[in-house]
C-alpha positions as a Python dict, from the first residue, in 0.01 Angstrom:
ca = {
    (1, 'X'): (0, 0, 0),
    (2, 'X'): (161, 295, -129),
    (3, 'X'): (379, 526, 68),
    (4, 'X'): (125, 804, 61),
    (5, 'X'): (-153, 582, 189),
    (6, 'X'): (68, 462, 469),
    (7, 'X'): (144, 816, 574),
    (8, 'X'): (-220, 910, 571),
    (9, 'X'): (-313, 601, 777),
    (10, 'X'): (-42, 689, 1031),
    (11, 'X'): (-152, 1047, 1066),
    (12, 'X'): (-511, 941, 1132),
    (13, 'X'): (-412, 696, 1399),
    (14, 'X'): (-185, 951, 1552),
    (15, 'X'): (-457, 1208, 1574),
    (16, 'X'): (-690, 955, 1746),
    (17, 'X'): (-430, 874, 2006),
    (18, 'X'): (-364, 1240, 2063),
    (19, 'X'): (-736, 1304, 2116),
    (20, 'X'): (-769, 1009, 2354),
    (21, 'X'): (-466, 1126, 2547),
    (22, 'X'): (-611, 1471, 2575),
    (23, 'X'): (-939, 1334, 2701),
    (24, 'X'): (-764, 1116, 2957),
    (25, 'X'): (-551, 1412, 3069),
    (26, 'X'): (-857, 1630, 3092),
    (27, 'X'): (-1040, 1368, 3298),
    (28, 'X'): (-746, 1325, 3529),
    (29, 'X'): (-717, 1705, 3566),
    (30, 'X'): (-1087, 1731, 3649),
    (31, 'X'): (-1055, 1452, 3904),
    (32, 'X'): (-751, 1615, 4059),
    (33, 'X'): (-926, 1954, 4060),
    (34, 'X'): (-1225, 1826, 4258),
    (35, 'X'): (-1102, 1521, 4450),
    (36, 'X'): (-779, 1666, 4598),
    (37, 'X'): (-954, 1973, 4751),
    (38, 'X'): (-1221, 1742, 4882),
    (39, 'X'): (-970, 1531, 5070),
    (40, 'X'): (-785, 1842, 5190),
    (41, 'X'): (-1109, 1996, 5314),
    (42, 'X'): (-1200, 1679, 5496),
    (43, 'X'): (-858, 1667, 5660),
    (44, 'X'): (-883, 2038, 5756),
    (45, 'X'): (-1223, 1976, 5913),
    (46, 'X'): (-1078, 1699, 6125),
    (47, 'X'): (-790, 1922, 6239),
    (48, 'X'): (-1031, 2210, 6311),
    (49, 'X'): (-1252, 1982, 6518),
    (50, 'X'): (-945, 1869, 6709),
    (51, 'X'): (-833, 2227, 6769),
    (52, 'X'): (-1184, 2323, 6882),
    (53, 'X'): (-1191, 2034, 7125),
    (54, 'X'): (-850, 2133, 7262),
    (55, 'X'): (-967, 2495, 7287),
    (56, 'X'): (-1282, 2391, 7469),
    (57, 'X'): (-1074, 2185, 7712),
    (58, 'X'): (-837, 2478, 7773),
    (59, 'X'): (-1127, 2719, 7803),
    (60, 'X'): (-1285, 2496, 8063),
    (61, 'X'): (-957, 2484, 8253),
    (62, 'X'): (-918, 2862, 8232),
    (63, 'X'): (-1276, 2905, 8345),
    (64, 'X'): (-1221, 2683, 8645),
    (65, 'X'): (-892, 2863, 8729),
    (66, 'X'): (-1063, 3202, 8695),
    (67, 'X'): (-1344, 3090, 8924),
    (68, 'X'): (-1089, 2980, 9182),
    (69, 'X'): (-895, 3314, 9151),
    (70, 'X'): (-1218, 3511, 9172),
    (71, 'X'): (-1321, 3329, 9486),
    (72, 'X'): (-974, 3393, 9637),
    (73, 'X'): (-991, 3764, 9544),
    (74, 'X'): (-1342, 3796, 9683),
    (75, 'X'): (-1224, 3632, 10004),
    (76, 'X'): (-924, 3870, 10036),
    (77, 'X'): (-1138, 4175, 9962),
    (78, 'X'): (-1388, 4058, 10218),
    (79, 'X'): (-1108, 4022, 10476),
    (80, 'X'): (-973, 4373, 10398),
    (81, 'X'): (-1323, 4519, 10417),
    (82, 'X'): (-1386, 4357, 10752),
    (83, 'X'): (-1049, 4484, 10879),
    (84, 'X'): (-1126, 4838, 10753),
    (85, 'X'): (-1466, 4823, 10919),
    (86, 'X'): (-1310, 4718, 11249),
    (87, 'X'): (-1056, 5005, 11229),
    (88, 'X'): (-1329, 5255, 11145),
    (89, 'X'): (-1533, 5130, 11437),
    (90, 'X'): (-1232, 5179, 11666),
    (91, 'X'): (-1178, 5536, 11535),
    (92, 'X'): (-1544, 5617, 11578),
    (93, 'X'): (-1529, 5476, 11927),
    (94, 'X'): (-1227, 5693, 12010),
    (95, 'X'): (-1401, 6000, 11866),
    (96, 'X'): (-1708, 5926, 12071),
    (97, 'X'): (-1494, 5897, 12383),
    (98, 'X'): (-1323, 6231, 12307),
    (99, 'X'): (-1656, 6398, 12244),
    (100, 'X'): (-1785, 6262, 12568),
    (101, 'X'): (-1481, 6398, 12752),
    (102, 'X'): (-1520, 6739, 12584),
    (103, 'X'): (-1885, 6751, 12676),
    (104, 'X'): (-1792, 6673, 13035),
    (105, 'X'): (-1525, 6947, 13031),
    (106, 'X'): (-1768, 7194, 12879),
    (107, 'X'): (-2022, 7112, 13148),
    (108, 'X'): (-1760, 7170, 13418),
    (109, 'X'): (-1650, 7500, 13259),
    (110, 'X'): (-2012, 7606, 13225),
    (111, 'X'): (-2071, 7550, 13591),
    (112, 'X'): (-1747, 7732, 13680),
    (113, 'X'): (-1844, 8028, 13457),
    (114, 'X'): (-2183, 8044, 13620),
    (115, 'X'): (-2017, 8061, 13958),
    (116, 'X'): (-1777, 8333, 13840),
    (117, 'X'): (-2064, 8525, 13686),
    (118, 'X'): (-2247, 8519, 14017),
    (119, 'X'): (-1933, 8637, 14197),
    (120, 'X'): (-1882, 8917, 13941),
    (121, 'X'): (-2240, 9029, 13978),
    (122, 'X'): (-2194, 9049, 14353),
    (123, 'X'): (-1869, 9247, 14307),
    (124, 'X'): (-2038, 9474, 14053),
    (125, 'X'): (-2311, 9552, 14298),
    (126, 'X'): (-2052, 9621, 14569),
    (127, 'X'): (-1852, 9852, 14336),
    (128, 'X'): (-2168, 10032, 14234),
    (129, 'X'): (-2247, 10103, 14598),
    (130, 'X'): (-1888, 10221, 14660),
    (131, 'X'): (-1895, 10450, 14354),
    (132, 'X'): (-2210, 10609, 14481),
    (133, 'X'): (-2044, 10662, 14818),
    (134, 'X'): (-1731, 10808, 14646),
    (135, 'X'): (-1945, 11045, 14438),
    (136, 'X'): (-2121, 11161, 14752),
    (137, 'X'): (-1790, 11209, 14936),
    (138, 'X'): (-1638, 11389, 14632),
    (139, 'X'): (-1931, 11630, 14625),
    (140, 'X'): (-1883, 11697, 14996),
    (141, 'X'): (-1507, 11750, 14948),
    (142, 'X'): (-1562, 11983, 14651),
    (143, 'X'): (-1797, 12191, 14864),
    (144, 'X'): (-1536, 12209, 15140),
    (145, 'X'): (-1259, 12296, 14886),
    (146, 'X'): (-1471, 12572, 14733),
    (147, 'X'): (-1537, 12716, 15076),
    (148, 'X'): (-1164, 12699, 15163),
    (149, 'X'): (-1071, 12868, 14830),
    (150, 'X'): (-1317, 13148, 14904),
    (151, 'X'): (-1165, 13197, 15248),
    (152, 'X'): (-811, 13191, 15100),
    (153, 'X'): (-903, 13449, 14839),
    (154, 'X'): (-1039, 13670, 15114),
    (155, 'X'): (-721, 13631, 15319),
    (156, 'X'): (-468, 13655, 15031),
    (157, 'X'): (-667, 13906, 14828),
    (158, 'X'): (-585, 13705, 14508),
    (159, 'X'): (-813, 13529, 14264),
    (160, 'X'): (-760, 13166, 14164),
    (161, 'X'): (-605, 13258, 13827),
    (162, 'X'): (-368, 13509, 13988),
    (163, 'X'): (-260, 13256, 14247),
    (164, 'X'): (-207, 12995, 13971),
    (165, 'X'): (11, 13237, 13774),
    (166, 'X'): (223, 13312, 14080),
    (167, 'X'): (269, 12941, 14153),
    (168, 'X'): (353, 12861, 13790),
    (169, 'X'): (611, 13140, 13777),
    (170, 'X'): (784, 13013, 14093),
    (171, 'X'): (775, 12654, 13967),
    (172, 'X'): (912, 12758, 13627),
    (173, 'X'): (1204, 12949, 13783),
    (174, 'X'): (1282, 12661, 14013),
    (175, 'X'): (1250, 12399, 13738),
    (176, 'X'): (1472, 12591, 13493),
    (177, 'X'): (1750, 12597, 13753),
    (178, 'X'): (1696, 12231, 13838),
    (179, 'X'): (1696, 12136, 13467),
    (180, 'X'): (2018, 12327, 13403),
    (181, 'X'): (2176, 12165, 13709),
    (182, 'X'): (2050, 11824, 13600),
    (183, 'X'): (2191, 11867, 13249),
    (184, 'X'): (2526, 11977, 13389),
    (185, 'X'): (2543, 11685, 13631),
    (186, 'X'): (2449, 11434, 13361),
    (187, 'X'): (2702, 11577, 13117),
    (188, 'X'): (2973, 11571, 13384),
    (189, 'X'): (2879, 11213, 13465),
    (190, 'X'): (2884, 11115, 13097),
    (191, 'X'): (3217, 11288, 13045),
    (192, 'X'): (3380, 11097, 13330),
    (193, 'X'): (3292, 10766, 13163),
    (194, 'X'): (3286, 10856, 12793),
    (195, 'X'): (3583, 11089, 12766),
    (196, 'X'): (3829, 10832, 12897),
    (197, 'X'): (3700, 10565, 12659),
    (198, 'X'): (3688, 10806, 12365),
    (199, 'X'): (4040, 10932, 12436),
    (200, 'X'): (4162, 10575, 12461),
    (201, 'X'): (4013, 10480, 12126),
    (202, 'X'): (4130, 10800, 11954),
    (203, 'X'): (4483, 10770, 12093),
    (204, 'X'): (4493, 10408, 11983),
    (205, 'X'): (4381, 10507, 11633),
    (206, 'X'): (4642, 10783, 11616),
    (207, 'X'): (4919, 10553, 11738),
    (208, 'X'): (4829, 10282, 11487),
    (209, 'X'): (4822, 10527, 11195),
    (210, 'X'): (5115, 10744, 11099),
    (211, 'X'): (5128, 10977, 10802),
    (212, 'X'): (5372, 11247, 10697),
    (213, 'X'): (5237, 11599, 10715),
    (214, 'X'): (5283, 11765, 10375),
    (215, 'X'): (5126, 12095, 10284),
    (216, 'X'): (5058, 12147, 9913),
    (217, 'X'): (5041, 12468, 9719),
    (218, 'X'): (4731, 12562, 9527),
    (219, 'X'): (4913, 12763, 9259),
    (220, 'X'): (5123, 12586, 8997),
    (221, 'X'): (5452, 12741, 8892),
    (222, 'X'): (5651, 12621, 8589),
    (223, 'X'): (6026, 12685, 8587),
    (224, 'X'): (6188, 12803, 8262),
    (225, 'X'): (6548, 12736, 8157),
    (226, 'X'): (6583, 13103, 8053),
    (227, 'X'): (6377, 13414, 7987),
    (228, 'X'): (6399, 13357, 7612),
    (229, 'X'): (6159, 13067, 7655),
    (230, 'X'): (5885, 13315, 7758),
    (231, 'X'): (5888, 13462, 7408),
    (232, 'X'): (5867, 13119, 7248),
    (233, 'X'): (5572, 13030, 7471),
    (234, 'X'): (5395, 13354, 7378),
    (235, 'X'): (5467, 13295, 7008),
    (236, 'X'): (5426, 13520, 6709),
    (237, 'X'): (5150, 13770, 6786),
    (238, 'X'): (5059, 13555, 7091),
    (239, 'X'): (4930, 13256, 6894),
    (240, 'X'): (5105, 12998, 7114),
    (241, 'X'): (4981, 13135, 7446),
    (242, 'X'): (4627, 13175, 7307),
    (243, 'X'): (4633, 12817, 7185),
    (244, 'X'): (4758, 12700, 7526),
    (245, 'X'): (4495, 12892, 7723),
    (246, 'X'): (4216, 12781, 7491),
    (247, 'X'): (4307, 12410, 7500),
    (248, 'X'): (4397, 12398, 7870),
    (249, 'X'): (4126, 12629, 8005),
    (250, 'X'): (4375, 12814, 8233),
    (251, 'X'): (4532, 13156, 8262),
    (252, 'X'): (4909, 13175, 8202),
    (253, 'X'): (5066, 13463, 8393),
    (254, 'X'): (5394, 13575, 8241),
    (255, 'X'): (5522, 13867, 8449),
    (256, 'X'): (5858, 14015, 8538),
    (257, 'X'): (5952, 13722, 8760),
    (258, 'X'): (6261, 13573, 8598),
    (259, 'X'): (6244, 13220, 8453),
    (260, 'X'): (5896, 13147, 8595),
    (261, 'X'): (5544, 13108, 8450),
    (262, 'X'): (5243, 13095, 8685),
    (263, 'X'): (4942, 12877, 8596),
    (264, 'X'): (4617, 13010, 8744),
    (265, 'X'): (4290, 12810, 8743),
    (266, 'X'): (4020, 12711, 8991),
    (267, 'X'): (4009, 12360, 8844),
    (268, 'X'): (4306, 12169, 8993),
    (269, 'X'): (4299, 11898, 8726),
    (270, 'X'): (4324, 12152, 8445),
    (271, 'X'): (4603, 12323, 8634),
    (272, 'X'): (4796, 11997, 8660),
    (273, 'X'): (4740, 11919, 8290),
    (274, 'X'): (4869, 12267, 8206),
    (275, 'X'): (5177, 12227, 8426),
    (276, 'X'): (5276, 11893, 8276),
    (277, 'X'): (5204, 12008, 7921),
    (278, 'X'): (5423, 12317, 7964),
    (279, 'X'): (5708, 12113, 8112),
    (280, 'X'): (5696, 11870, 7816),
    (281, 'X'): (5681, 12153, 7562),
    (282, 'X'): (5967, 12342, 7729),
    (283, 'X'): (6180, 12028, 7740),
    (284, 'X'): (6097, 11939, 7378),
    (285, 'X'): (6150, 12294, 7248),
    (286, 'X'): (5892, 12260, 6966),
    (287, 'X'): (5622, 12506, 7069),
    (288, 'X'): (5358, 12556, 6800),
    (289, 'X'): (4976, 12514, 6789),
    (290, 'X'): (4986, 12166, 6630),
    (291, 'X'): (5246, 12035, 6876),
    (292, 'X'): (5061, 12202, 7167),
    (293, 'X'): (4737, 12022, 7075),
    (294, 'X'): (4919, 11688, 7049),
    (295, 'X'): (5095, 11727, 7388),
    (296, 'X'): (4780, 11847, 7568),
    (297, 'X'): (4580, 11550, 7435),
    (298, 'X'): (4852, 11306, 7550),
    (299, 'X'): (4876, 11463, 7896),
    (300, 'X'): (4497, 11457, 7936),
    (301, 'X'): (4493, 11085, 7863),
    (302, 'X'): (4782, 11028, 8104),
    (303, 'X'): (4612, 11226, 8381),
    (304, 'X'): (4287, 11036, 8324),
    (305, 'X'): (4474, 10704, 8358),
    (306, 'X'): (4650, 10828, 8672),
    (307, 'X'): (4314, 10929, 8824),
    (308, 'X'): (4158, 10590, 8755),
    (309, 'X'): (4463, 10408, 8891),
    (310, 'X'): (4463, 10625, 9206),
    (311, 'X'): (4096, 10540, 9273),
    (312, 'X'): (4158, 10167, 9227),
    (313, 'X'): (4469, 10181, 9450),
    (314, 'X'): (4268, 10352, 9725),
    (315, 'X'): (4009, 10073, 9724),
    (316, 'X'): (4284, 9807, 9712),
    (317, 'X'): (4484, 9957, 10002),
    (318, 'X'): (4172, 9981, 10219),
    (319, 'X'): (4054, 9632, 10124),
    (320, 'X'): (3719, 9755, 9990),
    (321, 'X'): (3530, 9564, 9720),
    (322, 'X'): (3218, 9606, 9509),
    (323, 'X'): (3264, 9978, 9447),
    (324, 'X'): (3136, 10136, 9128),
    (325, 'X'): (3429, 10220, 8897),
    (326, 'X'): (3284, 10561, 8815),
    (327, 'X'): (3274, 10644, 9187),
    (328, 'X'): (3636, 10532, 9221),
    (329, 'X'): (3719, 10770, 8937),
    (330, 'X'): (3590, 11058, 9153),
    (331, 'X'): (3808, 10931, 9439),
    (332, 'X'): (4109, 10947, 9210),
    (333, 'X'): (4026, 11308, 9117),
    (334, 'X'): (4078, 11402, 9482),
    (335, 'X'): (4451, 11344, 9418),
    (336, 'X'): (4461, 11689, 9257),
    (337, 'X'): (4228, 11863, 9508),
    (338, 'X'): (4351, 12044, 9820),
    (339, 'X'): (4176, 12192, 10123),
    (340, 'X'): (4369, 12446, 10332),
    (341, 'X'): (4678, 12308, 10163),
    (342, 'X'): (4600, 11947, 10260),
    (343, 'X'): (4566, 11695, 9978),
    (344, 'X'): (4204, 11572, 9969),
    (345, 'X'): (4302, 11222, 9848),
    (346, 'X'): (4549, 11166, 10133),
    (347, 'X'): (4301, 11322, 10377),
    (348, 'X'): (4026, 11080, 10268),
    (349, 'X'): (4261, 10784, 10306),
    (350, 'X'): (4358, 10902, 10656),
    (351, 'X'): (3994, 10940, 10758),
    (352, 'X'): (3916, 10592, 10621),
    (353, 'X'): (4203, 10434, 10816),
    (354, 'X'): (4118, 10616, 11140),
    (355, 'X'): (3745, 10542, 11115),
    (356, 'X'): (3818, 10176, 11044),
    (357, 'X'): (4046, 10144, 11348),
    (358, 'X'): (3792, 10308, 11580),
    (359, 'X'): (3508, 10096, 11438),
    (360, 'X'): (3710, 9779, 11500),
    (361, 'X'): (3768, 9883, 11862),
    (362, 'X'): (3392, 9935, 11908),
    (363, 'X'): (3299, 9605, 11742),
    (364, 'X'): (3140, 9770, 11437),
    (365, 'X'): (3172, 9692, 11065),
    (366, 'X'): (3528, 9801, 10989),
    (367, 'X'): (3493, 9792, 10610),
    (368, 'X'): (3174, 9998, 10621),
    (369, 'X'): (3348, 10260, 10837),
    (370, 'X'): (3642, 10270, 10592),
    (371, 'X'): (3398, 10309, 10303),
    (372, 'X'): (3224, 10601, 10473),
    (373, 'X'): (3558, 10764, 10559),
    (374, 'X'): (3688, 10729, 10201),
    (375, 'X'): (3376, 10889, 10048),
    (376, 'X'): (3310, 11158, 10314),
    (377, 'X'): (3474, 11433, 10099),
    (378, 'X'): (3391, 11284, 9756),
    (379, 'X'): (3196, 11600, 9674),
    (380, 'X'): (3526, 11794, 9658),
    (381, 'X'): (3603, 11607, 9335),
    (382, 'X'): (3330, 11804, 9154),
    (383, 'X'): (3264, 12115, 9369),
    (384, 'X'): (3476, 12328, 9133),
    (385, 'X'): (3257, 12223, 8838),
    (386, 'X'): (2903, 12201, 8984),
    (387, 'X'): (2688, 12425, 9202),
    (388, 'X'): (2649, 12334, 9569),
    (389, 'X'): (2860, 12251, 9872),
    (390, 'X'): (3085, 11948, 9871),
    (391, 'X'): (2855, 11788, 10131),
    (392, 'X'): (2550, 11815, 9906),
    (393, 'X'): (2741, 11703, 9596),
    (394, 'X'): (2901, 11410, 9781),
    (395, 'X'): (2566, 11285, 9915),
    (396, 'X'): (2422, 11315, 9564),
    (397, 'X'): (2705, 11107, 9415),
    (398, 'X'): (2677, 10840, 9686),
    (399, 'X'): (2302, 10805, 9628),
    (400, 'X'): (2352, 10798, 9252),
    (401, 'X'): (2594, 10503, 9269),
    (402, 'X'): (2391, 10307, 9527),
    (403, 'X'): (2603, 10349, 9840),
    (404, 'X'): (2450, 10231, 10174),
    (405, 'X'): (2249, 10470, 10391),
    (406, 'X'): (2527, 10475, 10651),
    (407, 'X'): (2774, 10613, 10395),
    (408, 'X'): (2527, 10876, 10273),
    (409, 'X'): (2452, 10989, 10631),
    (410, 'X'): (2826, 11004, 10713),
    (411, 'X'): (2880, 11235, 10413),
    (412, 'X'): (2584, 11457, 10506),
    (413, 'X'): (2670, 11482, 10876),
    (414, 'X'): (3051, 11503, 10886),
    (415, 'X'): (3031, 11885, 10912),
    (416, 'X'): (2721, 11887, 11134),
    (417, 'X'): (2484, 11996, 10855),
    (418, 'X'): (2263, 11691, 10922),
    (419, 'X'): (2203, 11480, 11231),
    (420, 'X'): (2429, 11175, 11258),
    (421, 'X'): (2195, 10874, 11263),
    (422, 'X'): (2463, 10605, 11295),
    (423, 'X'): (2764, 10548, 11520),
    (424, 'X'): (2984, 10518, 11211),
    (425, 'X'): (2878, 10871, 11110),
    (426, 'X'): (3014, 11001, 11442),
    (427, 'X'): (3335, 10803, 11392),
    (428, 'X'): (3384, 10959, 11048),
    (429, 'X'): (3328, 11303, 11201),
    (430, 'X'): (3592, 11233, 11468),
    (431, 'X'): (3837, 11089, 11214),
    (432, 'X'): (3787, 11393, 10989),
    (433, 'X'): (3865, 11623, 11281),
    (434, 'X'): (4176, 11422, 11374),
    (435, 'X'): (4309, 11426, 11019),
    (436, 'X'): (4248, 11797, 10976),
    (437, 'X'): (4365, 11911, 11319),
    (438, 'X'): (4695, 11725, 11347),
    (439, 'X'): (5002, 11951, 11334),
    (440, 'X'): (5108, 12048, 10985),
    (441, 'X'): (4806, 11896, 10813),
    (442, 'X'): (4653, 12223, 10696),
    (443, 'X'): (4760, 12577, 10635),
    (444, 'X'): (4549, 12891, 10625),
    (445, 'X'): (4610, 13228, 10467),
    (446, 'X'): (4642, 13526, 10702),
    (447, 'X'): (4327, 13702, 10577),
    (448, 'X'): (4101, 13403, 10640),
    (449, 'X'): (4263, 13346, 10978),
    (450, 'X'): (4198, 13705, 11091),
    (451, 'X'): (3836, 13691, 10970),
    (452, 'X'): (3779, 13367, 11161),
    (453, 'X'): (3923, 13512, 11483),
    (454, 'X'): (3711, 13828, 11450),
    (455, 'X'): (3396, 13625, 11384),
    (456, 'X'): (3460, 13415, 11694),
    (457, 'X'): (3494, 13717, 11921),
    (458, 'X'): (3193, 13883, 11757),
    (459, 'X'): (2970, 13584, 11833),
    (460, 'X'): (3085, 13569, 12195),
    (461, 'X'): (3044, 13944, 12257),
    (462, 'X'): (2688, 13944, 12119),
    (463, 'X'): (2548, 13775, 12434),
    (464, 'X'): (2421, 13975, 12729),
    (465, 'X'): (2644, 13958, 13037),
    (466, 'X'): (2967, 13911, 12835),
    (467, 'X'): (3212, 14197, 12882),
    (468, 'X'): (3518, 14054, 12705),
    (469, 'X'): (3627, 13754, 12494),
    (470, 'X'): (3960, 13631, 12359),
    (471, 'X'): (4036, 13387, 12076),
    (472, 'X'): (4358, 13201, 12161),
    (473, 'X'): (4563, 12905, 12036),
    (474, 'X'): (4528, 13013, 11671),
    (475, 'X'): (4151, 13016, 11698),
    (476, 'X'): (4129, 12669, 11850),
    (477, 'X'): (3990, 12808, 12178),
    (478, 'X'): (3786, 13110, 12280),
    (479, 'X'): (3766, 13237, 12640),
    (480, 'X'): (3460, 13437, 12740),
    (481, 'X'): (3465, 13665, 13047),
    (482, 'X'): (3118, 13728, 13197),
    (483, 'X'): (2982, 13966, 13459),
    (484, 'X'): (2929, 13768, 13781),
    (485, 'X'): (2626, 13969, 13894),
    (486, 'X'): (2441, 13898, 13566),
    (487, 'X'): (2555, 13541, 13490),
    (488, 'X'): (2547, 13276, 13764),
    (489, 'X'): (2719, 12936, 13750),
    (490, 'X'): (2431, 12753, 13582),
    (491, 'X'): (2375, 13037, 13334),
    (492, 'X'): (2749, 13026, 13247),
    (493, 'X'): (2715, 12659, 13163),
    (494, 'X'): (2413, 12733, 12941),
    (495, 'X'): (2598, 13026, 12776),
    (496, 'X'): (2887, 12798, 12677),
    (497, 'X'): (2643, 12558, 12510),
    (498, 'X'): (2467, 12842, 12324),
    (499, 'X'): (2798, 12984, 12195),
    (500, 'X'): (2912, 12639, 12085),
    (501, 'X'): (2591, 12575, 11891),
    (502, 'X'): (2608, 12915, 11722),
    (503, 'X'): (2973, 12865, 11620),
    (504, 'X'): (2885, 12528, 11468),
    (505, 'X'): (2590, 12678, 11279),
    (506, 'X'): (2750, 13000, 11148),
    (507, 'X'): (3121, 12930, 11097),
    (508, 'X'): (3339, 12707, 10880),
    (509, 'X'): (3667, 12603, 11043),
    (510, 'X'): (3915, 12314, 11046),
    (511, 'X'): (3932, 12095, 11355),
    (512, 'X'): (3762, 12191, 11684),
    (513, 'X'): (3706, 12510, 11881),
    (514, 'X'): (3692, 12496, 12261),
    (515, 'X'): (3458, 12743, 12435),
    (516, 'X'): (3551, 12841, 12794),
    (517, 'X'): (3317, 13070, 12992),
    (518, 'X'): (3494, 13227, 13291),
    (519, 'X'): (3296, 13380, 13579),
    (520, 'X'): (3487, 13541, 13860),
    (521, 'X'): (3349, 13737, 14156),
    (522, 'X'): (3594, 13936, 14369),
    (523, 'X'): (3518, 14103, 14701),
    (524, 'X'): (3788, 14365, 14776),
    (525, 'X'): (3823, 14575, 15088),
    (526, 'X'): (4111, 14805, 15191),
    (527, 'X'): (4214, 14829, 15555),
    (528, 'X'): (4323, 15175, 15668),
}
């Protein structure tokens, strides 16, 4: 056998084996593909049946347990329901008992009301009979009265209206005297109890507060080192003095008085700014429009800071809180305001202290009294800039910044322009009088003093029955001499009240004015 034939025989046999192997592998694969899943499926079915049996057993157990729990729950619910029913029955039974009691009470009240109704009917009938009897008797009495009036008219020769007028006139004369006497007695009685207490409180307030009496001038005068300085202040062709007057809003009076310049202005703050500005310029020596403007601006800022600090210090010294800062600014402006030579800032502080002391003695709100006393003259901080009296302007400012009604009323009533509605308002009025009337507190020019004295005597002499009057004690008292045959004792008392009310209404004056009406009757005979 040749080599080639051997190779060909080998290849053929090899291919046969390869085919047989493939067929065997394919058969085994097919068997594995179908037989293995079959056995797995059979095994899974057995496990599933086992699981189902276990589940059925557990389900049966759960079912039995649920039946037992359900029976227990039903039993408990049944017990609770029976208990609830028993409680409801008890409540219903109690309600029925209450209703039964109420019905019994209503029956008793009904019977009692019926009895009262019968009694009232009997009384009504009795009253009706008595009213008829009264009407009959009244008619008889009226007839008798008419007949008596006719007889009286015949005897007195007066009609009923004339007799009534005569009686009314006599009663009016008698009552007027009795009323005057009653008023006098009551006032005397009130004075005996009130005057002592008031004097005690006022004297205590005065003793506990002490203040130096300093009278301020209302005209500012600036001293010059020499008369040459006047020319420098006037400047070339008057440019310096024009610049000063324009910036400061004041009048500078440069007269023949040596080494003195007078600053004239109704606004006290401008006057103070002018005084300080001139003193700085004179000390510096550089007096020209540019320097004047710089100094005036600096002094204005300094004065504004001083005013604000003064207002804050006033509130701090008095222990007052929660005050509007703008209102405190107006308090600080009072530092440069005077009244009859008395500094308005110091006067307001005095009034606040005095009112607070008196309020404490009376058991009132001390801080509220101090607040009212501090603001009572607040209108004087703007009365030289705005129209109206300082009372009106002060009340307007207090209302604007939300001050209490007591403070507003104290401002409005401290000069008697409005009725004092609160006790603190009266205390502020008294404190204002004390501060103004103490020795050395205020000064008054001669012309105003003479006019006030003349006005006092004119008011007193205008009443009928007055033949002479004298104003004494620097106008603090007026004595009125009356004719005894025209003015009796009670009329003299009434005259004093009328003069007092008219003085309060028509005059403006510091402190108090005492009115004394003097009635003297002299019987004189001469033995010969």
